[in-house]
C-alpha positions in Angstrom: 37.5 -20.3 -8.8 36.7 -16.8 -10.2 39.0 -13.8 -9.7 38.8 -12.5 -6.1 38.5 -16.0 -4.6 34.8 -16.0 -4.2 32.8 -19.0 -5.4 30.5 -18.3 -8.3 26.8 -18.1 -7.4 23.8 -18.3 -9.6 22.7 -14.7 -10.1 19.8 -15.1 -12.4 18.6 -12.8 -15.1 19.5 -9.1 -14.8 17.5 -6.3 -16.4 18.6 -2.8 -17.3 16.3 0.2 -16.8 14.5 0.0 -20.1 14.1 -3.8 -19.8 12.6 -3.4 -16.4 10.0 -0.9 -17.6 9.1 -3.3 -20.5 9.0 -6.3 -18.1 6.6 -4.4 -15.8 4.7 -3.0 -18.8 5.0 0.6 -17.6 6.7 3.6 -18.9 10.2 4.6 -17.9 8.8 7.5 -15.9 6.9 5.2 -13.7 10.0 3.1 -13.0 11.8 6.3 -12.1 9.1 7.3 -9.6 9.5 4.0 -7.7 13.2 3.7 -8.0 13.8 4.0 -4.3 11.5 1.1 -3.7 12.9 -1.3 -6.4 16.0 -3.3 -5.4 18.9 -2.4 -7.7 22.6 -2.2 -8.0 25.1 -0.3 -10.1 27.8 -2.0 -12.1 30.0 -0.3 -14.7 28.0 2.9 -14.5 24.7 1.1 -15.3 21.7 0.7 -13.0 20.7 -3.0 -13.0 17.9 -5.0 -11.5 17.9 -8.7 -10.6 14.7 -10.0 -12.0 14.3 -12.4 -9.0 14.7 -9.5 -6.5 12.2 -7.4 -8.3 9.7 -10.2 -8.3 10.2 -10.8 -4.6 9.8 -7.1 -3.9 6.5 -7.0 -5.8 5.3 -10.2 -4.0 6.1 -8.6 -0.7 3.9 -5.6 -1.5 1.0 -7.5 -2.9 -2.2 -7.2 -0.9 -5.6 -8.8 -1.1 -7.8 -6.4 -3.1 -11.5 -6.7 -2.4 -14.2 -4.6 -3.8 -17.2 -3.9 -1.8 -20.1 -3.4 -4.1 -23.6 -2.3 -3.5 -26.4 -3.0 -5.9 -26.9 0.6 -6.8 -23.3 1.5 -7.3 -21.6 1.4 -10.7 -18.0 0.1 -10.5 -15.4 1.8 -12.8 -12.5 -0.5 -13.6 -11.0 1.8 -16.2 -8.0 2.6 -13.9 -7.0 -1.1 -13.6 -5.8 -2.0 -17.1 
């Protein structure tokens, strides 16, 4: 049994701040803007993110996105890269 008497649990992959930004394919500034919404923990003075928890957080915020289009309207998708 590990130190402290607690059984060892499968924790899964852990990402640091830079790795999270790379995983999400956004800049560090964007991660910083949403830091209060992203599950994290601090260990050894580092802010860390469980990949599984981040994925679950994203899944809980996903919504159905439907475009309503009229024949005479041009749709600009440039903001959705």
